[in-house]
C-alpha positions, 0 to 999 in steps of 0.5 A: 628435319634431318637432324643427323644431316645437320650434324654432319654438315656442322662437322664438315663446315668445322673441318673447312673452317680449320683448314682456312684458318691454317691457310691464313697463318700460312699467308701471314708468313712473310715471302720475298717476290721472285727476282728474275734478274737473279735467275739463270736459267729462268725455267719456263714450263709449257702446259698443253692441257687438253682439248684444243690446248696442245694445238694453241700451246704449240704456237705460243711456245713457237713464238716464245722461242723465237722472241727469246732465242738469244736467251735460250741459246746463252742459257739465261732461259730454259723451256720445257714441256710438262705432260700429264695435265689432260682430262684423261690422266686427271680422271684416271687418278681422280685428282685435279692435278696428279701429284707427279705433275704438281711436283714437276710444275713446281720445278719451273718459275713460270708456266704457260698453260693451255686450257683444261677441262673441268667436269660438270654433272652429266659429263663422263668424268669424275667430279674432280676440282678444276685444274685451274682452281687447284693450281692457283691454290697449290701455287698461291697464285693470288692475283689474276691479272687481265688487261683489256685494251681497244685503243679506238674505243678508248678502253684501257682496263686492267683487272685485278681478280682475287684468285684463291678465295671467294666463291671458288675457294671451296668450290668442290667442298659444298655440301648436300645437307639433305635432298632438298638443301645444298650449301656452297661456301664463300671465303674472304680473308683479311690477308687475301683481300689486302694482298690483292688490293695492295697489288692493284693500288701499287700497279696504279701508282707505278703507272701513274693511273689516278682511279681504282674501282672496287667491284662487289655485291656488298649491299647484299653479301654483307659479310664477305663482300663487305669485308673485301670492300672495307679493306679496299677502302681503308687501303685507298687512304694510303694512296691519296693521289688515286681516286677510289670508287666502288660499284656492285657487280650488276651495275658494273656489267651494264656500265662496261657496255656504256660507251659514255661511262666505260672509258672512265674506268681504268683499274678494277679490283674484284673478288674471284667470281665477279672478276671471272665474269666481268673479265669475260665480258670485257674481253668481248670488246677486244674480240672475244675470250679467244683474244685475251690472255691472263696472268696468275701471279704469286710471290714464288710462282706465276702461271699464264694462260688462255682465258677460254675453255678446252673446246672438246667439240672442236677436237671431236669434230676434227677442227682443233687445227683451226683453234684461235691461239691468240688468247695463249699468245697474249698470255705469252706476252704477259709472261715475257714481260713478267720475267723481264723482257718488256720491250719484246712483249710490247712488240708481240702485243702490237703484232697481235693488235695488227693482225687481230684488230686492224689488218685482219689479213687472216681470220680465225673461224674455228673451221676450214673457212679460216686460217689454221693455228699454224698459219696465224702463228706464222702471220704473227711472227712475220709481223713481229719481225717486221722492221716497220712494226711500230710504224704500222701499229702507230698508223692504226692509232689515229 
C-alpha cells in the first residue's frame, strides 16, 4: 500500500475542500440581478473561440447587429469583439482563460461565445481546464438554460442545468493516488442546489407551467445527488400549483425517446453532468446539437453560446466556411431576449424554425454539398425581415 500516496491525496483533498467552503461563503453574500433596463449602453462581447467558432460567430454577430440596429445607433447597445480565447493562446499561457482576456470579458454585461477546444489526453495541447467550465466558475454563471422545441411532435422542454458544481466543478483537480488508483471529485452545495432549483420553479410559475422534473441518480450517488434531490423536493413545497416529480438519469434518457411519455415533461432541473448529457440528447429532436443554443446565467454576468464543439477537423480540411451557425444564432436569440428585446428574439426563433425545420430551402451539410455559413445567415435575415414572417410560421403549426 502506498501510504505516502494516500497522505498526498489527503492533503490535496483538504485543499480542495477548503476552497469549496470558501466558495460557499461567497455564494451566501446577497447580490442583485443586473437590471438591463437601467444600463446605457448594454455591452455585448463577441467571443469567437477557435476552430469553426470565428466563422459562426461572424454570422451571429451580423444578425444581432441587424436586429438591434436602432439601439446600436442610439447608444443603447454597444458590441465589441474579444480576442484571445483561442486554444493556441490558452495553450501558450497554460491557462483556461488568460488573465487579460478574462479582464476584458468582465467589462461586458453579456457575451456571445463560439465553441472552444478542450484538450484531452493525446492532444498536442497542455491539459488545461475547459474554457467553458472556467468561465462559468469565474463569472459565477450558475444556470445553464437550454430550451428545446419541436411543435409538430408536442415537445416544449426547458432545461435548468446547474453549471458550477457537480462532476465538473473540480474536473481538472482529480488525483492519481497511485499507478492503479485515480479519483475525481463531485461537489454539490446547498446554496448551489437552492439557486438553480429556485430559478427553475420561478420560471415555471411565471410561465404558467404546472410540472417540474428533477433528474439525478440519487438511488446510487446518495450523498451529492441525494442532497440535490432533497433540496429540490423541499423547495417544491413552496409552489403548490406545480407538480414536482423526480427521475433517475438513466431512465430519463430513455423516456425522452418515448413518444408516449416525452410530451408530458416540461421543465427539468439537473446537476451539471446529467444536464450536459440530457440536453445534447434533447437537441437531436430539434435537428442536432448544431441547431440548439444555450444560456449561461449569473446574477451579474451572462454568457450565451453554441452547445457543440469547435470541430477542428472541419478547419483542417478547409470546410470551416460550411459550419452550421444555427446553434450560435439560437444562443443569440436567447441573449437578445435576456437583455430585454423579447419580441425581436421571438422573430429570430421563428425564422430559425422556418429555415431549419420547415422550409429547408438551404441545407447545411458541413461540406460543399450544402450552404455556407454566410449563405445560411443571409437566408435567415431575409426570413426574419419578411413582413409575413408570423403568417409563414403559423402555417407550419397545424
